[in-house]
Backbone as CSV, one residue per row, in Angstrom:
resi,resn,N_x,N_y,N_z,CA_x,CA_y,CA_z,C_x,C_y,C_z
1,MET,-2.541,2.563,-15.987,-1.883,2.652,-14.575,-0.599,2.060,-14.700
2,GLU,0.308,2.833,-13.860,1.651,2.428,-13.713,1.929,2.228,-12.372
3,ILE,2.889,1.346,-12.260,3.411,0.958,-10.798,4.930,1.033,-10.719
4,ALA,5.438,1.571,-9.618,6.802,1.764,-9.395,7.035,1.120,-8.136
5,LEU,8.004,0.284,-8.000,8.489,-0.346,-6.710,10.035,0.138,-6.325
6,GLU,10.062,0.429,-5.050,11.400,0.590,-4.552,11.496,-0.113,-3.251
7,THR,12.384,-0.962,-3.024,12.525,-1.829,-1.706,13.833,-1.404,-1.201
8,ASP,13.517,-1.021,0.094,14.776,-0.582,0.952,14.803,-1.388,2.103
9,GLY,15.442,-2.665,2.081,15.455,-3.542,3.219,14.120,-4.009,3.528
10,PRO,13.589,-3.793,4.651,12.376,-4.214,5.255,11.184,-3.475,4.757
11,VAL,11.439,-2.307,4.159,10.289,-1.450,3.646,10.373,-1.404,2.158
12,ALA,9.031,-1.527,1.612,8.916,-1.415,0.187,8.021,-0.135,-0.028
13,LEU,8.328,0.728,-1.084,7.469,1.891,-1.582,6.956,1.393,-2.743
14,VAL,5.648,1.568,-2.940,4.881,1.083,-4.178,4.158,2.458,-4.598
15,ARG,4.499,2.964,-5.732,3.719,4.177,-6.228,2.814,3.759,-7.340
16,VAL,1.636,4.221,-7.201,0.538,3.893,-8.202,0.123,5.036,-8.998
17,THR,0.199,5.221,-10.147,-0.010,6.269,-11.063,-1.074,5.973,-11.992
18,GLY,-2.263,6.742,-12.058,-3.347,6.454,-12.987,-4.375,5.715,-12.116
19,GLU,-5.450,5.494,-12.892,-6.631,4.811,-12.236,-6.214,3.316,-12.062
20,ALA,-6.473,2.729,-10.848,-6.411,1.558,-10.493,-7.510,0.744,-10.699
21,ALA,-7.766,0.099,-11.916,-8.906,-0.632,-12.287,-8.974,-2.115,-11.818
22,HIS,-10.121,-2.699,-12.092,-10.226,-4.142,-11.791,-9.008,-4.942,-12.428
23,ARG,-8.806,-4.740,-13.628,-7.718,-5.395,-14.537,-6.390,-5.139,-13.838
24,ASP,-6.135,-4.154,-13.031,-4.775,-3.920,-12.430,-4.413,-4.508,-11.105
25,ARG,-5.502,-5.284,-10.589,-5.334,-5.800,-9.199,-4.189,-6.965,-9.363
26,THR,-4.101,-7.641,-10.344,-3.059,-8.569,-10.373,-1.574,-7.970,-10.318
27,SER,-1.537,-7.060,-11.117,-0.179,-6.396,-11.274,0.277,-5.846,-9.755
28,ILE,-0.874,-5.139,-9.115,-0.535,-4.687,-7.812,-0.136,-5.657,-6.805
29,ARG,-0.875,-6.884,-6.968,-0.441,-7.924,-6.067,0.802,-8.565,-6.349
30,GLN,1.386,-8.666,-7.706,2.525,-9.193,-7.977,3.618,-8.179,-7.621
31,TYR,3.532,-6.838,-7.685,4.548,-5.986,-7.290,4.655,-6.177,-5.659
32,LEU,3.574,-6.323,-4.891,3.702,-6.473,-3.476,4.436,-7.960,-3.182
33,GLN,4.108,-8.882,-3.984,4.659,-10.224,-3.755,6.240,-10.073,-3.961
34,VAL,6.651,-9.508,-4.980,8.092,-9.121,-5.371,8.710,-8.411,-4.033
35,ALA,8.068,-7.442,-3.668,8.518,-6.756,-2.538,8.731,-7.660,-1.251
36,ARG,7.761,-8.545,-0.951,7.988,-9.538,0.108,9.240,-10.384,-0.200
37,GLU,9.268,-10.960,-1.373,10.460,-11.691,-1.982,11.774,-11.081,-1.714
38,ASN,11.758,-9.606,-1.780,12.968,-8.940,-1.784,13.391,-8.626,-0.317
39,GLY,12.511,-9.018,0.630,12.773,-8.984,2.003,11.808,-7.870,2.731
40,ALA,11.004,-7.297,2.050,10.007,-6.303,2.722,8.977,-6.953,3.679
41,VAL,8.916,-6.347,4.718,7.821,-6.912,5.806,6.824,-5.719,5.971
42,ARG,7.124,-4.527,5.403,6.458,-3.358,5.412,6.412,-2.836,4.280
43,ALA,5.073,-2.307,3.821,4.958,-1.521,2.502,4.008,-0.335,2.651
44,VAL,4.698,0.533,1.879,3.630,1.795,1.893,3.331,1.921,0.395
45,VAL,2.029,2.055,0.156,1.427,2.065,-1.074,0.955,3.682,-1.293
46,ASP,1.552,4.295,-2.317,1.375,5.704,-2.623,0.181,5.841,-3.495
47,LEU,-0.953,6.268,-3.150,-2.003,6.511,-4.154,-2.271,8.005,-4.448
48,SER,-1.311,8.875,-4.224,-1.493,10.367,-4.359,-1.676,10.712,-5.805
49,ALA,-1.104,9.901,-6.721,-1.242,10.071,-8.133,-2.257,9.180,-8.917
50,CYS,-3.241,8.651,-7.996,-4.373,7.781,-8.435,-5.571,8.223,-8.063
51,PRO,-6.311,8.739,-9.274,-7.418,9.518,-9.006,-8.819,8.580,-8.616
52,TRP,-8.585,7.335,-8.946,-9.762,6.314,-8.903,-9.180,4.995,-8.471
53,VAL,-9.858,4.274,-7.629,-9.442,2.925,-7.110,-10.691,2.079,-7.209
54,ALA,-10.565,0.932,-8.057,-11.812,0.204,-8.181,-11.927,-0.602,-6.746
55,THR,-13.178,-0.929,-6.493,-13.574,-1.713,-5.256,-12.771,-2.951,-5.142
56,THR,-12.571,-3.753,-6.209,-11.713,-4.960,-6.183,-10.319,-4.691,-5.890
57,VAL,-9.753,-3.537,-6.176,-8.448,-3.177,-5.663,-8.364,-2.764,-4.147
58,VAL,-9.437,-2.265,-3.636,-9.580,-1.955,-2.306,-9.588,-3.189,-1.561
59,SER,-10.383,-4.174,-1.983,-10.334,-5.415,-1.389,-8.899,-6.276,-1.420
60,LEU,-8.287,-6.049,-2.496,-6.879,-6.657,-2.704,-6.006,-5.822,-1.653
61,LEU,-6.104,-4.597,-1.407,-5.226,-3.810,-0.447,-5.621,-4.342,0.966
62,LEU,-6.792,-4.607,1.177,-7.111,-5.089,2.543,-6.579,-6.501,2.822
63,ASN,-6.588,-7.302,1.862,-6.077,-8.659,1.928,-4.521,-8.709,2.077
64,GLU,-4.016,-7.831,1.304,-2.444,-7.664,1.419,-2.072,-7.055,2.774
65,ALA,-2.898,-6.114,3.283,-2.554,-5.635,4.579,-2.659,-6.788,5.635
66,ALA,-3.596,-7.698,5.546,-3.671,-8.810,6.376,-2.579,-9.701,6.217
67,ALA,-2.089,-9.831,5.124,-0.950,-10.814,4.860,0.285,-10.181,5.398
68,PHE,0.535,-8.932,5.151,1.759,-8.082,5.705,1.691,-8.308,7.356
69,ALA,0.545,-7.966,7.772,0.426,-8.081,9.371,0.583,-9.592,9.782
70,GLY,0.146,-10.481,9.014,0.307,-12.025,9.470,1.885,-12.299,9.596
71,ALA,2.609,-11.598,8.755,3.962,-11.894,8.741,4.785,-11.098,9.579
72,GLY,4.123,-10.229,10.625,4.629,-9.358,11.479,5.014,-8.008,10.960
73,GLY,4.379,-7.565,9.821,4.766,-6.292,9.293,3.389,-5.446,9.167
74,ALA,3.342,-4.670,8.108,2.107,-3.747,7.895,2.194,-3.301,6.379
75,LEU,1.070,-3.059,5.952,0.849,-2.314,4.579,0.148,-1.194,4.863
76,THR,0.612,0.065,4.534,-0.063,1.217,4.838,-0.142,2.122,3.386
77,LEU,-0.908,3.217,3.561,-1.230,3.875,2.372,-0.708,5.411,2.510
78,THR,-0.623,6.121,1.376,-0.498,7.517,1.457,-1.512,7.954,0.333
79,GLY,-1.782,9.305,0.430,-2.514,9.957,-0.719,-3.964,9.444,-0.902
80,VAL,-4.579,8.940,0.211,-6.055,8.490,0.083,-6.968,9.814,0.270
81,VAL,-7.766,10.061,-0.590,-8.657,11.155,-0.685,-10.232,10.607,-0.950
82,ASP,-10.447,10.790,-2.184,-11.827,10.301,-2.534,-11.815,9.350,-3.705
83,GLN,-10.869,8.540,-3.811,-10.637,7.469,-4.892,-11.799,6.635,-4.931
84,ASN,-12.278,6.234,-3.822,-13.311,5.171,-3.652,-13.950,5.274,-2.299
85,PRO,-15.280,5.316,-2.043,-15.791,5.428,-0.689,-15.442,4.165,0.161
86,LEU,-15.268,2.987,-0.430,-14.818,1.936,0.431,-13.551,2.067,0.914
87,LEU,-12.594,2.610,0.190,-11.192,2.822,0.535,-11.207,3.809,1.666
88,ARG,-11.921,5.029,1.452,-11.937,5.970,2.443,-12.407,5.508,3.851
89,ASN,-13.616,4.685,3.679,-14.206,4.056,4.874,-13.184,3.175,5.533
90,ALA,-12.303,2.317,4.948,-11.350,1.442,5.392,-10.362,2.190,6.185
91,VAL,-9.955,3.486,5.668,-9.104,4.273,6.419,-9.649,4.985,7.615
92,GLU,-10.802,5.227,7.582,-11.562,6.084,8.543,-11.842,5.092,9.686
93,ASP,-12.113,3.774,9.462,-12.394,2.865,10.554,-11.235,2.136,11.075
94,GLY,-9.992,2.457,10.488,-8.695,1.854,10.823,-8.333,0.520,10.284
95,ARG,-9.061,0.048,9.363,-8.599,-1.228,8.546,-7.420,-0.934,7.720
96,LEU,-7.143,0.219,7.399,-5.935,0.713,6.509,-5.482,1.823,7.003
97,ARG,-4.161,2.077,7.277,-3.647,3.260,7.775,-3.221,4.176,6.622
98,ASN,-3.520,5.423,6.622,-3.042,6.461,5.625,-2.114,7.575,6.218
99,HIS,-1.014,7.626,5.672,-0.047,8.788,6.140,-0.360,9.900,5.204
100,ARG,-0.034,11.102,5.800,-0.194,12.262,4.926,0.710,12.428,3.683
101,SER,1.872,11.889,3.652,2.665,11.789,2.514,3.572,10.583,2.544
102,LEU,4.049,10.279,1.226,4.934,9.199,1.070,6.118,9.316,1.937
103,ALA,6.770,10.509,2.157,7.941,10.788,2.952,7.670,10.382,4.285
104,GLU,6.541,10.806,4.817,6.033,10.565,6.209,5.868,9.097,6.326
105,GLY,5.242,8.359,5.323,4.924,7.027,5.587,6.207,6.237,5.512
106,ALA,7.143,6.447,4.612,8.286,5.740,4.397,9.145,5.928,5.792
107,ALA,9.115,7.121,6.221,9.966,7.220,7.601,9.210,6.527,8.866
108,ALA,8.105,6.571,8.821,7.237,5.787,9.935,7.392,4.333,9.862
109,GLU,7.485,3.848,8.626,7.443,2.356,8.363,9.084,1.964,8.610
110,ARG,9.905,2.787,8.202,11.302,2.273,8.410,11.772,2.519,9.873
111,ARG,11.079,3.375,10.712,11.341,3.494,12.073,10.714,2.244,12.778
112,LEU,9.429,1.866,12.284,8.878,0.664,12.919,9.629,-0.555,12.646
113,ALA,10.132,-0.816,11.379,10.957,-1.892,11.035,12.167,-1.967,11.829
114,ALA,12.953,-0.888,12.151,14.030,-0.881,12.909,13.750,-1.272,14.408
115,GLU,12.450,-0.863,14.874,12.229,-1.308,16.286,11.872,-2.825,16.425
116,GLY,11.634,-3.362,15.110,11.293,-4.746,14.971,10.399,-5.319,15.971
């Protein structure tokens, strides 16, 4: 798995490439922590190039979404398809938001950050 982080003021874009296994959850958490330390209050995690997500990573994403929300922001996703049934359920029941594309997610989160 590879992770790329781009922080643009209050919005962080995190791209996950490859399978997100149990062993990768610490790396994902650290990237999101760095994003917050760099001033991001909103994060978009792109899973469009991630064919599989471990259940422990789904749990991490839910916890991180709660942490961002607790700080007045949000963590949203893009590219969720069939990587994990629990991930899909979290999107379908509204616990995690999934944008159609990274560009759409980034634009939406930038707009919400500007509205403050």
